[in-house]
N, CA and C atoms as an extended XYZ file, in Angstrom:
192
Properties=species:S:1:pos:R:3:atomname:S:1:resname:S:1:resid:I:1 pbc="F F F"
N        10.596        3.413       14.146 N   MET     1
C         9.880        2.345       13.459 CA  MET     1
C         8.442        2.300       13.972 C   MET     1
N         7.554        1.935       13.110 N   LEU     2
C         6.126        1.931       13.425 CA  LEU     2
C         5.759        0.887       14.469 C   LEU     2
N         6.313       -0.310       14.391 N   CYS     3
C         5.826       -1.391       15.221 CA  CYS     3
C         6.967       -2.152       15.876 C   CYS     3
N         6.586       -2.905       16.849 N   THR     4
C         7.543       -3.751       17.539 CA  THR     4
C         7.224       -5.191       17.218 C   THR     4
N         8.091       -6.087       17.609 N   THR     5
C         7.832       -7.494       17.336 CA  THR     5
C         6.659       -8.016       18.154 C   THR     5
N         6.195       -7.233       19.139 N   ALA     6
C         5.029       -7.645       19.914 CA  ALA     6
C         3.750       -7.511       19.100 C   ALA     6
N         3.792       -6.739       18.032 N   GLN     7
C         2.626       -6.560       17.176 CA  GLN     7
C         2.612       -7.603       16.079 C   GLN     7
N         1.422       -8.084       15.780 N   SER     8
C         1.285       -8.967       14.628 CA  SER     8
C         1.217       -8.092       13.386 C   SER     8
N         1.433       -8.682       12.202 N   PRO     9
C         1.286       -7.882       10.984 CA  PRO     9
C        -0.097       -7.259       10.870 C   PRO     9
N        -1.116       -7.981       11.287 N   THR    10
C        -2.478       -7.444       11.227 CA  THR    10
C        -2.631       -6.246       12.152 C   THR    10
N        -2.103       -6.345       13.363 N   GLU    11
C        -2.166       -5.222       14.299 CA  GLU    11
C        -1.398       -4.019       13.755 C   GLU    11
N        -0.242       -4.291       13.161 N   ALA    12
C         0.556       -3.209       12.593 CA  ALA    12
C        -0.202       -2.522       11.457 C   ALA    12
N        -0.853       -3.300       10.603 N   LEU    13
C        -1.630       -2.714        9.507 CA  LEU    13
C        -2.812       -1.920       10.038 C   LEU    13
N        -3.485       -2.449       11.036 N   ASN    14
C        -4.665       -1.774       11.580 CA  ASN    14
C        -4.317       -0.460       12.261 C   ASN    14
N        -3.105       -0.354       12.797 N   SER    15
C        -2.724        0.864       13.496 CA  SER    15
C        -1.926        1.831       12.618 C   SER    15
N        -1.669        1.447       11.385 N   ALA    16
C        -0.850        2.265       10.495 CA  ALA    16
C        -1.664        3.413        9.897 C   ALA    16
N        -1.039        4.583        9.802 N   PRO    17
C        -1.715        5.696        9.119 CA  PRO    17
C        -1.872        5.407        7.622 C   PRO    17
N        -2.853        6.017        7.011 N   ALA    18
C        -3.173        5.755        5.598 CA  ALA    18
C        -1.980        5.993        4.677 C   ALA    18
N        -1.201        7.045        4.912 N   GLU    19
C        -0.065        7.323        4.030 CA  GLU    19
C         1.008        6.243        4.132 C   GLU    19
N         1.081        5.572        5.265 N   LEU    20
C         2.033        4.477        5.424 CA  LEU    20
C         1.554        3.228        4.685 C   LEU    20
N         0.260        2.999        4.690 N   LEU    21
C        -0.298        1.831        4.009 CA  LEU    21
C         0.037        1.827        2.525 C   LEU    21
N         0.178        3.008        1.944 N   GLU    22
C         0.530        3.100        0.527 CA  GLU    22
C         1.947        2.601        0.254 C   GLU    22
N         2.778        2.524        1.284 N   LYS    23
C         4.178        2.113        1.134 CA  LYS    23
C         4.399        0.636        1.444 C   LYS    23
N         3.358       -0.085        1.781 N   ILE    24
C         3.481       -1.490        2.146 CA  ILE    24
C         3.290       -2.343        0.888 C   ILE    24
N         4.360       -3.020        0.457 N   PRO    25
C         4.315       -3.754       -0.823 CA  PRO    25
C         3.194       -4.783       -0.929 C   PRO    25
N         2.901       -5.487        0.127 N   CYS    26
C         1.888       -6.532        0.026 CA  CYS    26
C         0.489       -5.964       -0.199 C   CYS    26
N         0.334       -4.668       -0.017 N   ARG    27
C        -0.948       -4.023       -0.307 CA  ARG    27
C        -1.039       -3.607       -1.771 C   ARG    27
N         0.103       -3.479       -2.435 N   ALA    28
C         0.130       -2.991       -3.813 CA  ALA    28
C         0.255       -4.111       -4.842 C   ALA    28
N         0.673       -5.293       -4.410 N   PHE    29
C         0.881       -6.412       -5.324 CA  PHE    29
C        -0.070       -7.544       -4.982 C   PHE    29
N        -0.212       -8.479       -5.899 N   ASP    30
C        -1.031       -9.657       -5.678 CA  ASP    30
C        -0.475      -10.433       -4.481 C   ASP    30
N        -1.302      -10.720       -3.510 N   ALA    31
C        -0.866      -11.413       -2.293 CA  ALA    31
C        -0.246      -12.776       -2.584 C   ALA    31
N        -0.644      -13.409       -3.667 N   GLU    32
C        -0.092      -14.721       -4.023 CA  GLU    32
C         1.425      -14.653       -4.229 C   GLU    32
N         1.920      -13.506       -4.653 N   LEU    33
C         3.357      -13.342       -4.858 CA  LEU    33
C         4.127      -13.607       -3.574 C   LEU    33
N         3.557      -13.252       -2.438 N   PHE    34
C         4.240      -13.380       -1.161 CA  PHE    34
C         4.134      -14.791       -0.570 C   PHE    34
N         3.496      -15.676       -1.301 N   PHE    35
C         3.413      -17.094       -0.927 CA  PHE    35
C         3.868      -17.955       -2.105 C   PHE    35
N         4.734      -17.403       -2.912 N   ALA    36
C         5.191      -18.051       -4.145 CA  ALA    36
C         6.040      -19.284       -3.858 C   ALA    36
N         6.066      -20.183       -4.805 N   GLU    37
C         6.911      -21.374       -4.709 CA  GLU    37
C         8.091      -21.297       -5.666 C   GLU    37
N         7.970      -20.545       -6.726 N   SER    38
C         9.051      -20.376       -7.683 CA  SER    38
C        10.193      -19.593       -7.032 C   SER    38
N        11.424      -20.079       -7.121 N   PRO    39
C        12.555      -19.356       -6.520 CA  PRO    39
C        12.670      -17.910       -7.015 C   PRO    39
N        12.423      -17.677       -8.295 N   ASP    40
C        12.495      -16.310       -8.816 CA  ASP    40
C        11.423      -15.420       -8.193 C   ASP    40
N        10.213      -15.951       -8.048 N   ASP    41
C         9.130      -15.182       -7.433 CA  ASP    41
C         9.402      -14.923       -5.953 C   ASP    41
N         9.957      -15.902       -5.269 N   VAL    42
C        10.299      -15.734       -3.847 CA  VAL    42
C        11.322      -14.607       -3.699 C   VAL    42
N        12.343      -14.611       -4.530 N   GLU    43
C        13.372      -13.572       -4.458 CA  GLU    43
C        12.794      -12.195       -4.786 C   GLU    43
N        11.882      -12.140       -5.744 N   TYR    44
C        11.240      -10.869       -6.091 CA  TYR    44
C        10.414      -10.361       -4.908 C   TYR    44
N         9.641      -11.229       -4.293 N   ALA    45
C         8.830      -10.835       -3.143 CA  ALA    45
C         9.721      -10.344       -2.007 C   ALA    45
N        10.819      -11.056       -1.751 N   LYS    46
C        11.745      -10.641       -0.694 CA  LYS    46
C        12.341       -9.269       -0.996 C   LYS    46
N        12.615       -9.001       -2.261 N   SER    47
C        13.184       -7.695       -2.619 CA  SER    47
C        12.178       -6.574       -2.371 C   SER    47
N        10.902       -6.852       -2.560 N   LEU    48
C         9.868       -5.852       -2.308 CA  LEU    48
C         9.730       -5.555       -0.815 C   LEU    48
N        10.004       -6.555        0.011 N   CYS    49
C         9.839       -6.410        1.453 CA  CYS    49
C        11.005       -5.681        2.126 C   CYS    49
N        12.132       -5.549        1.446 N   GLN    50
C        13.328       -4.992        2.077 CA  GLN    50
C        13.115       -3.644        2.739 C   GLN    50
N        12.359       -2.767        2.153 N   ASN    51
C        12.165       -1.429        2.708 CA  ASN    51
C        10.780       -1.224        3.308 C   ASN    51
N        10.068       -2.312        3.553 N   CYS    52
C         8.718       -2.215        4.102 CA  CYS    52
C         8.769       -1.723        5.550 C   CYS    52
N         7.930       -0.748        5.894 N   PRO    53
C         7.950       -0.205        7.254 CA  PRO    53
C         7.427       -1.165        8.327 C   PRO    53
N         6.737       -2.230        7.941 N   ILE    54
C         6.279       -3.185        8.958 CA  ILE    54
C         6.974       -4.539        8.806 C   ILE    54
N         8.122       -4.537        8.170 N   ARG    55
C         8.862       -5.774        7.899 CA  ARG    55
C         9.125       -6.579        9.170 C   ARG    55
N         9.535       -5.938       10.252 N   SER    56
C         9.855       -6.653       11.489 CA  SER    56
C         8.641       -7.378       12.046 C   SER    56
N         7.510       -6.700       12.064 N   ALA    57
C         6.291       -7.323       12.576 CA  ALA    57
C         5.843       -8.466       11.680 C   ALA    57
N         5.977       -8.288       10.401 N   CYS    58
C         5.581       -9.322        9.448 CA  CYS    58
C         6.453      -10.560        9.618 C   CYS    58
N         7.761      -10.357        9.731 N   LEU    59
C         8.665      -11.475        9.915 CA  LEU    59
C         8.378      -12.205       11.223 C   LEU    59
N         8.127      -11.458       12.284 N   ALA    60
C         7.808      -12.068       13.575 CA  ALA    60
C         6.546      -12.929       13.456 C   ALA    60
N         5.545      -12.403       12.752 N   GLY    61
C         4.314      -13.170       12.563 CA  GLY    61
C         4.533      -14.417       11.740 C   GLY    61
N         5.382      -14.317       10.737 N   ALA    62
C         5.675      -15.481        9.885 CA  ALA    62
C         6.419      -16.552       10.670 C   ALA    62
N         7.299      -16.147       11.553 N   LEU    63
C         8.071      -17.107       12.340 CA  LEU    63
C         7.241      -17.799       13.418 C   LEU    63
N         6.185      -17.136       13.871 N   GLU    64
C         5.296      -17.753       14.860 CA  GLU    64
C         4.574      -18.892       14.222 C   GLU    64
């Protein structure tokens, strides 16, 4: 895995190789989707995050 929970999502993005950045859903979709209030939009955003290579770091940052 690229990052540990000690890394923030920003640190993980800054240290990620360019080819990995292409696989990060929040870089390919409108960022507002990931802060959605509609239950359907929330579920869609969560489905996009399932295979994200920096998911652990992102979740850790969100929980902080």
